[in-house]
Phi, psi and omega in degrees: 000141177264178185307304183302325175302316182291319182293326176291325177298309182296320179296324182274350181080021178269081194284321191295318178290330180294309183291318181301316175306304184292320180296324177292322177299316184291322175295325178290323179296315183292332175280357180083016186252004181220129180290148181302326178305313183287329171298305182298321175299329172298320178276337187300329179298338181287353179275070181225159178263013187299109184286347184284356185265356190295316182297321177298314178300319181297318179290326183288311184291331176290318180291324180231071190295332182251014190266152186289310188306308185293330178290324176289321178295319181295321176299315174302317181296317179295322175302309180300325179283337170294316181294322182296321183289328180291317187080176186266017182283160168288167196299331184286348181250006173283134186293168173299312181299317179300315175297318180293317183292320178303308186293323176295317185284327178293325174297314178298316182301310184295322179296316182288320179296322184286323181293315181304323185298346178262000187260353185212172182283321183231081189275056182301319186291333178288312179303325179299315183291322181297314177299316177298323172299312176300319180299315183300333174275354173103159178291123177250014185261131170279162176307320179298321181298316178298310185296330179257011176054049171265077186266158177291162186300326179302329180267312185295316185289325173300315180287330176297323180277332183229075190301333180260018182293121171277323185304311182288328177292317175302322179293318180292319176299324178287330179298331188265012179301151179298318189285352181258000179113000175264219177192171176299322179296318176309307187291321183295317177299316178300311183298321178295321177300313178297326177290320179291329181288337175064023177269348177263147177289173184294324181290317178293322180294328175289327177287330180290321179288329177299316176295322179296320175292328175298310178302320178291327177293321183292317182289326177296325183279308189268351183233317182268352181052037177253087187290327180295316181291326180297320182288321183297309178296325177296326176293319179298313179303317178296325179291322180286325180211114186307327179303333175284000168304338174298317182290329176294319180300313180296315181294324177294324182295315179299326182271004178058044182288174180300147176303324181294321178295314185290324175296324175296315180293323175296321179298310183296325181293312185299323179293317181297312180301322176295315182295325187258003177055047183249167177248151185285161177271176181294323182293330174298318179300316182299318182296316184292321183291336178267009178274168180241196184299342178300343186274349184309319183300328181266358183302315177308312185290325179301306185293329176291321176300311182292320185292315179298320177293320181295319181292337178277003180107000180276103183292327180297328176293324176294321175300319185291322176301316175295320176294330177292321173302316181293310186278326184231066178304329184287348177289342177067029181290159190294158180294137181255007187300318186295315180288328177293327174291326177293316180297315181300313181300339178266005178100008181275114185298312185300320176294323176296318176294322178293326177297321182293317171304315180298321177297316176296318185293324181268008180055045181290161182306152185296334176291320180293319180301313185293325176297316183292322179294315179298320175297323176295314181297324178280358169257024170072027169285121182291323181299311184283327175297323174300320179291323181294324179296317183290335180236044188297319179303328175287317178292327176298316179293317187288321192247005176065040180282150179277149185306325186285349178292339173309313180285335174298321182281330177292312180296322181289325175295316180288321179292329183271005169099008179283110189297324176296324177290320175310305187296319184294309179299317181303316176295322184289322176296315183290336179275351179080016181272340179218159172222151177260110183288171177294345177277357183083010183247143176279139174227143182287138176219179176211077186208173172299135187290146179285159177297326176295321181294319181291322177296320181285324176299319176295318177303311181301317182289324182291322177295317182291314179303325183292344173248034174061041174273109191298315180302325179288317178296321177297317184291323181289324176296318185285338184282147174250171184296323182299332183291349180254007178251124183307325182287335185238356183290135172265140180293126178283152181265138183248151163264155184291148176284127176266149180277169179293174184288341179265111183258129179310328183285339184301139171300159182297321182295329177285320175309321186291344181275353186239164178257114178304156184296324180301316185288343170309315183289315182292333184258017177305325179291338185243323191285314185279344166283332175290336177268100191292343181269006175255155179263134186298149170294134178292127181288355185238026181286166187285350170292139176311117184304328181294341178267013180304325180298333181274352188260110183282341173194151181253340187244155180294327177300318179294323181297315183297319185296311175302323178294320180294324171294321177293323182282354183081014180274333176227151179228153184261128183248126178275121179236100184067239181258011181245162181243127173237144177257129184227149179296147177268130178270117184299335179298335183273357186232000000 
């Protein structure tokens, strides 16, 4: 059975064939009749955020309470949900909600996996999940620990039972990456130890060296901004293992290499990915979105790879298909709506956001656009929750929302990392208009702000300012220490929140002269390039490149412009293939 078959059995509650299949695989592995690759591949599909699996897991664990397989599968599921909650941003851009949820799910993951490790003789799959959980929390090993081989139990016990394991060595190498708290010397020391131990075959050892060079290349490009080193190491990795041509393509894209070099790396990667039945990373998507028409010869293979992965449950591949439609409509790639709807219905927030972008991009009926926005907001999208708050009366009428839910969406937007919402909520708290109750819900008030409200407001502004949100930085600079003390703080005065530029009541011909707020994200690649007085967003910033569509501006100038568009002070006028921003004359509106 493949991954989708296993998940369908779990989703439908058909537990016995699912349990029998995985238990038999574990028995074959412990008898030395199954390779670790095949065992781990069987459990890997459960690393998903699919919310529709919850009832099936409950039935499985109740039917087989002391069994190994359901506990390992459940641990994988909690890990997948934790990764989904965290998102693909660098750590400084992970929302408050993302950090809380990640910590909760990692705790669940570690608990179930460690219990599973006591339920069978060789719990490699359980140690695998524990290792991935440890990685997600960051490297805790000093260079001295690595030099003296003082490794955690999830590695030492797994290697003791499985001396030839490549999987756990790959996880440990990942654990030692520089950006996670290790260093290149950490990784190099570890790989040399494994080579000296002689427990890996030549092919596996070569793959481990390839991954070492890939990790160095990744850090050189996205963190050290050393594109020459990134390309050099990526070339070595690709020579050692063709699948690492993906990293070479990414490095060449960051270095703005020639189309022929990038096309050659892409061709080599697609051939290797097809042979090894693997799915691309998020940074592969960034490289594709930054390509031009030279990529067209390989588009059929790219879309086939992504469509196959999306149909097998890889939501990130579905999201990339959607982004390709948005950023490069002339490529004519297949519609991603069907696979995105499946991913959204399973609880994938990025898929829900992408559907909202597509609805706006394709001029869907306003009711459909609002429905897509609300579904994304209810999956804790900060950006979409903010839009619901901004245009709450329209959403309230269409979906019969309670008046108090407006503040719930404001809090969800701020908690979900939307900087404009952080600023708005902070100012509402400082104005004494709302309070955050012990139940975690916002409620309207009209009183001097409490100390807890001021503390939370300051936190929200500091988080937004740390990611270059100009209004929040300005508010922090203007505030004095007495403004953060309940005894001396003055209630700030607020201006009304204005809705975005697209009004549901506008005729279609008027809407076509404006750039909807959704497309500000999708058109980052074009809008700010068309305005010569703005600086292009760097393709190699420390922000996860796959999330560029969700970053509406990287510079304070761009933030101010977007705010003016949202406030109705500026509007975007399409002239040919260029976009110009001009002041709005109130007499015309």
